[in-house]
C-alpha positions in Angstrom: 141.1 166.8 67.2 142.7 167.1 70.6 144.8 170.1 71.4 148.5 169.5 71.8 148.2 170.3 75.5 145.6 167.5 76.2 147.1 164.9 73.9 149.9 164.1 76.4 147.5 163.6 79.3 145.2 161.3 77.3 148.3 159.4 76.0 149.6 158.9 79.5 146.2 157.8 80.8 145.8 155.4 77.9 149.3 153.9 78.5 148.5 153.5 82.2 145.2 151.8 81.4 146.8 149.4 78.9 149.5 148.6 81.4 147.0 148.0 84.2 144.9 145.7 81.9 147.9 143.7 80.9 149.0 143.3 84.5 145.5 142.1 85.5 145.3 139.7 82.6 148.7 138.2 82.6 149.8 135.7 85.3 152.6 137.2 87.4 155.3 135.7 89.6 153.9 134.7 93.0 150.3 134.9 92.1 149.9 138.4 90.8 151.3 141.7 89.7 150.6 143.6 92.9 154.4 144.1 93.4 154.6 146.3 90.3 153.2 149.2 92.4 156.2 149.2 94.7 158.9 150.3 92.1 156.3 152.6 90.5 155.7 154.4 93.8 159.4 154.6 94.6 160.1 156.0 91.2 157.4 158.7 91.6 158.8 159.6 95.0 162.4 159.8 93.7 161.2 161.9 90.7 159.4 164.3 93.0 162.4 164.6 95.3 164.5 165.3 92.2 162.1 168.1 91.2 162.5 169.5 94.7 166.1 170.2 93.8 165.3 172.6 91.0 164.3 176.2 91.1 160.6 175.4 90.4 160.4 173.2 93.4 157.6 170.7 94.0 154.4 170.6 96.1 155.2 167.4 97.9 152.6 167.5 100.7 149.9 168.9 98.4 146.8 167.5 100.3 148.1 169.0 103.6 147.4 172.6 104.4 150.4 174.8 105.0 149.9 178.3 106.3 146.2 178.0 105.6 146.7 177.1 101.9 147.5 174.1 99.8 150.1 173.5 97.1 153.0 175.0 99.0 156.1 174.4 96.8 158.9 172.8 98.8 162.5 172.6 97.8 166.1 172.7 99.1 167.9 175.8 100.3 168.1 178.3 97.5 171.9 178.3 96.9 171.7 174.5 96.4 169.0 174.6 93.6 169.8 174.3 90.0 168.1 174.6 86.6 167.1 171.6 84.6 169.4 170.9 81.7 172.3 172.6 83.4 175.8 171.2 84.0 174.9 170.8 87.7 172.0 168.5 86.8 174.3 166.4 84.5 176.9 166.1 87.3 174.2 164.8 89.7 171.8 162.8 87.5 174.2 161.0 85.2 176.3 159.4 87.9 173.2 158.5 90.0 171.5 156.8 87.0 174.7 154.9 86.1 175.2 153.8 89.7 171.6 152.7 90.2 171.5 151.1 86.8 174.7 149.1 87.7 173.2 148.0 91.0 170.0 146.9 89.2 171.9 144.9 86.6 174.1 143.3 89.2 171.0 142.4 91.3 169.3 140.9 88.3 172.3 138.9 87.2 173.2 137.7 90.7 169.7 136.6 91.6 
């Protein structure tokens, strides 16, 4: 039996493997599914930038040495940080998701 801590990692790896296999097996638009990586990469970057707005911050340039060490957590100026689940996050995230979702729907319907 897997510990609860490792189940999530194995589940995410399994979902990624299944998605990759499906993308490789299914015919995609324009001769392949290579383009799936673009929104995936942009989503990861935006998620990391969102984490940089919180008190925990995020190690964005993790392979690069900063002051002789790695994994330096970067974030915004301390007075601008907020906690996850707070009202500040709701005022930032909800309008952004609604606006970007609206743009996505409009782009899909217009195209």
